[in-house]
C-alpha positions as CSV (number, residue, x, y, z in Angstrom):
1,M,-15.9,-3.5,-17.5
2,P,-15.6,-5.7,-14.3
3,R,-12.0,-5.8,-13.0
4,F,-10.4,-8.8,-11.2
5,F,-7.0,-9.4,-9.7
6,V,-5.4,-12.8,-10.2
7,A,-2.0,-14.1,-9.3
8,P,0.5,-13.9,-12.2
9,E,0.8,-17.7,-12.3
10,K,-2.9,-18.0,-13.0
11,I,-2.3,-16.3,-16.4
12,K,-0.7,-18.7,-18.7
13,N,-0.7,-19.9,-22.4
14,G,-3.3,-17.2,-23.3
15,F,-5.8,-18.2,-20.6
16,V,-6.8,-16.9,-17.2
17,Y,-8.0,-19.1,-14.4
18,I,-10.1,-17.5,-11.7
19,A,-11.3,-19.3,-8.6
20,G,-12.5,-18.7,-5.1
21,Q,-14.6,-15.7,-4.2
22,D,-14.0,-14.0,-7.5
23,A,-15.4,-16.9,-9.4
24,I,-18.5,-16.8,-7.2
25,H,-18.8,-13.1,-7.7
26,I,-18.6,-13.5,-11.5
27,T,-21.1,-16.3,-11.8
28,K,-23.5,-15.6,-8.9
29,V,-23.4,-11.8,-8.3
30,L,-22.6,-10.4,-11.7
31,R,-24.1,-13.4,-13.5
32,L,-21.6,-13.2,-16.3
33,G,-21.3,-16.0,-18.7
34,E,-19.6,-17.3,-21.8
35,G,-18.6,-14.6,-24.3
36,E,-18.7,-11.7,-21.8
37,Q,-15.6,-9.5,-21.3
38,I,-13.7,-8.7,-18.1
39,L,-10.5,-6.9,-17.2
40,V,-7.8,-9.0,-15.5
41,L,-4.9,-7.5,-13.5
42,D,-2.0,-9.5,-12.1
43,G,-1.3,-7.1,-9.2
44,C,2.1,-6.1,-10.7
45,G,0.9,-3.4,-13.0
46,N,-0.1,-5.6,-16.0
47,S,-3.6,-5.6,-17.3
48,Y,-5.4,-7.9,-19.8
49,Q,-8.7,-7.9,-21.6
50,A,-10.3,-11.3,-21.5
51,V,-13.4,-13.1,-22.6
52,I,-15.1,-15.8,-20.5
53,K,-14.9,-19.2,-22.1
54,N,-16.2,-21.3,-19.2
55,A,-18.1,-20.0,-16.2
56,G,-18.0,-22.9,-13.7
57,R,-19.2,-22.9,-10.1
58,E,-15.6,-23.3,-8.8
59,Q,-13.5,-21.9,-11.6
60,V,-14.0,-19.4,-14.4
61,V,-11.7,-19.8,-17.5
62,C,-11.1,-16.8,-19.7
63,A,-9.1,-16.3,-22.9
64,V,-6.8,-13.3,-23.1
65,T,-7.9,-11.1,-26.0
66,G,-5.5,-8.2,-25.5
67,E,-2.8,-6.7,-23.2
68,L,-3.1,-3.1,-22.2
69,P,0.0,-0.9,-22.0
70,P,1.4,-0.9,-18.5
71,A,0.7,2.3,-16.5
72,S,3.7,4.5,-16.2
73,P,4.8,5.5,-12.7
74,S,3.0,8.7,-11.7
75,G,4.7,9.4,-8.4
76,P,7.3,8.2,-5.9
77,R,7.4,4.7,-4.5
78,L,6.0,5.2,-1.0
79,T,6.7,2.8,1.8
80,L,4.6,3.4,5.0
81,I,6.4,2.1,8.1
82,Q,3.5,2.1,10.6
83,G,3.9,1.5,14.3
84,L,1.4,-1.3,15.2
85,P,-1.8,0.4,16.4
86,K,-4.5,-1.0,18.7
87,G,-7.7,-2.8,17.6
88,E,-8.7,-2.7,13.9
89,K,-7.0,0.6,13.1
90,M,-4.4,-1.1,10.9
91,D,-7.3,-2.3,8.6
92,L,-8.2,1.3,8.0
93,I,-4.6,2.4,7.5
94,V,-3.9,-0.3,4.9
95,E,-7.2,0.4,3.0
96,K,-6.8,4.2,2.9
97,S,-3.0,4.2,2.2
98,T,-3.7,1.9,-0.7
99,E,-6.2,4.4,-2.1
100,L,-3.6,7.2,-1.7
101,G,-1.0,5.2,-3.7
102,V,1.3,3.6,-1.2
103,S,3.5,0.8,-2.6
104,R,4.4,-1.0,0.5
105,V,3.3,-1.2,4.2
106,I,5.7,-2.4,6.9
107,P,4.0,-2.9,10.4
108,L,6.6,-1.8,12.9
109,V,7.0,-3.3,16.4
110,C,7.7,-0.3,18.7
111,E,8.6,0.1,22.3
112,R,5.3,1.8,23.1
113,A,3.1,-0.4,20.9
114,V,0.3,-2.0,23.0
115,V,-0.3,-4.8,20.4
116,K,1.7,-8.0,20.9
117,L,1.4,-10.4,18.0
118,E,2.6,-13.9,18.9
119,G,2.4,-17.4,17.4
120,D,0.7,-17.4,14.1
121,K,-1.0,-14.1,14.6
122,P,1.5,-12.1,12.5
123,Y,0.9,-14.4,9.5
124,R,-2.9,-14.3,9.9
125,R,-2.9,-10.5,10.3
126,R,-0.7,-10.1,7.3
127,E,-3.0,-12.3,5.2
128,R,-6.0,-10.1,6.3
129,W,-4.2,-6.9,5.5
130,Q,-3.0,-8.1,2.1
131,R,-6.6,-9.0,1.3
132,I,-7.8,-5.6,2.4
133,A,-5.1,-4.0,0.1
134,R,-6.3,-6.2,-2.8
135,E,-9.9,-5.1,-2.4
136,A,-8.9,-1.5,-2.0
137,S,-6.8,-1.6,-5.2
138,K,-9.8,-3.1,-7.0
139,Q,-12.1,-0.4,-5.7
140,C,-9.8,2.6,-6.5
141,R,-8.9,1.2,-9.9
142,R,-5.1,1.0,-9.5
143,P,-3.4,-1.6,-11.5
144,D,-1.1,-3.0,-8.8
145,I,-1.5,-4.1,-5.2
146,P,0.7,-2.8,-2.4
147,E,2.9,-5.3,-0.6
148,I,2.1,-5.8,3.0
149,D,5.1,-7.1,5.1
150,L,5.0,-9.2,8.3
151,P,5.5,-7.1,11.4
152,A,9.1,-6.3,11.9
153,G,11.4,-4.6,14.4
154,W,13.9,-1.8,14.1
155,E,16.8,-4.2,13.7
156,Q,15.1,-5.5,10.5
157,V,13.7,-2.2,9.1
158,L,16.5,0.3,9.4
159,P,19.2,-1.7,7.7
160,G,16.8,-2.4,4.8
161,L,16.3,1.3,3.9
162,D,17.5,2.0,0.4
163,R,20.6,4.3,0.2
164,G,19.8,7.7,-1.2
165,A,16.1,7.4,-0.5
166,V,14.2,9.9,1.6
167,A,13.0,8.7,5.0
168,L,10.7,11.0,7.0
169,M,9.5,10.7,10.6
170,P,6.8,13.1,11.9
171,W,7.7,13.8,15.5
172,E,6.0,16.0,18.0
173,E,9.3,17.2,19.4
174,E,10.6,18.5,16.1
175,N,10.1,22.3,15.9
176,V,12.4,23.3,13.1
177,V,11.8,21.4,9.9
178,T,8.2,21.2,8.6
179,L,6.9,18.6,6.2
180,K,5.6,21.5,4.0
181,S,9.0,23.2,3.7
182,F,10.8,19.9,3.2
183,L,8.7,18.9,0.3
184,R,8.8,22.4,-1.3
185,E,12.5,22.8,-1.0
186,S,13.7,19.3,-1.8
187,T,14.0,17.6,-5.2
188,P,11.3,15.0,-5.8
189,Q,12.5,11.5,-5.0
190,E,11.7,8.1,-6.4
191,Q,11.7,6.3,-3.1
192,I,10.3,7.6,0.1
193,Y,9.9,6.0,3.5
194,V,7.4,7.4,6.1
195,F,7.7,6.4,9.7
196,I,4.6,6.7,11.9
197,G,4.5,5.9,15.6
198,P,1.9,3.9,17.4
199,E,-0.6,5.6,19.9
200,G,2.1,6.4,22.4
201,G,4.4,7.8,19.7
202,F,8.1,6.9,19.2
203,A,10.3,6.6,22.3
204,P,13.3,9.1,22.2
205,G,15.7,6.2,21.8
206,E,13.9,5.0,18.7
207,V,14.0,8.5,17.2
208,G,17.7,8.7,17.9
209,R,18.2,5.3,16.4
210,A,16.3,6.2,13.2
211,R,18.2,9.5,12.9
212,A,21.5,7.6,13.0
213,H,20.3,5.8,9.9
214,G,19.5,9.0,8.0
215,V,15.8,9.4,8.9
216,R,14.6,13.0,8.9
217,T,12.3,14.2,11.6
218,V,9.6,16.7,10.6
219,T,6.7,18.5,12.2
220,L,3.2,18.3,10.8
221,G,2.1,21.5,12.6
222,P,0.6,22.5,15.9
223,R,-1.9,19.6,16.3
224,I,-1.1,16.1,17.4
225,L,-2.7,13.6,15.0
226,R,-3.8,10.2,15.8
227,T,-1.7,7.3,14.5
228,E,-4.4,6.3,12.0
229,T,-4.6,10.0,10.7
230,A,-0.9,10.9,10.7
231,G,0.3,8.5,8.1
232,L,-2.6,9.2,5.7
233,A,-2.0,12.9,6.1
234,V,1.7,12.5,5.2
235,L,1.0,10.2,2.2
236,A,-1.6,12.7,0.9
237,M,0.8,15.6,1.2
238,V,3.7,13.8,-0.5
239,M,1.5,12.5,-3.3
240,Y,0.0,16.0,-3.8
241,Q,3.4,17.6,-3.9
242,W,5.4,15.0,-5.7
243,G,2.9,12.5,-7.1
244,D,-0.5,12.4,-8.9
245,L,-2.9,13.3,-6.1
246,G,-4.9,16.3,-7.4
247,G,-4.1,15.4,-11.0
248,K,-0.8,15.4,-12.9
249,S,1.1,18.6,-13.2
250,D,1.0,20.4,-16.5
251,G,4.6,21.3,-16.0
């Protein structure tokens, strides 16, 4: 059954109103018409069965025929705090982290970041990244859409960390605590933050500042991973050990 995300406010009084590119996709690409069924998701974890009542060129109106049980959480709430990378790498990071189950992505303005977003660029980039997350959620059949924040600095991010949550920072100078040992020896947590540096890595002062706020540095092993690889590797390992990647545990 075709799946479409709509804003929660577009589902009201038993009807769903779909416009824009999704309406075009329904009528022109899929060629669906009156009486055909689709699945509607509000991006917050709620799913509805609906039947098309009117398939117009600019808007498709559907009647809700049933509400599906909300999906139960199957892993920790992961927040990726990603140092702004060069070029289009952030597009890939947002897309693939969405597939891996991230709940939120915060682009981090770092000392060694090459990218400088000024004027309305942060807002335009965020809109683009949110759209990528939406499409990735649709493709991987998850019922919700990760939240993509505006780029933020350390002074905004660190005070916003939830108390009691786990915050991890892969760092090339860490040679004691491995991510593998941390995950195996620690109790699974509901909220996890993952800090990933830009191409040049985190500056020592940034690492010290993060540690002062309870962020744990870990090593990923003997190889230095690119910024677009490191975050995805950490998310995959966390979701495998504590989440649903690889299938839910029988235990």
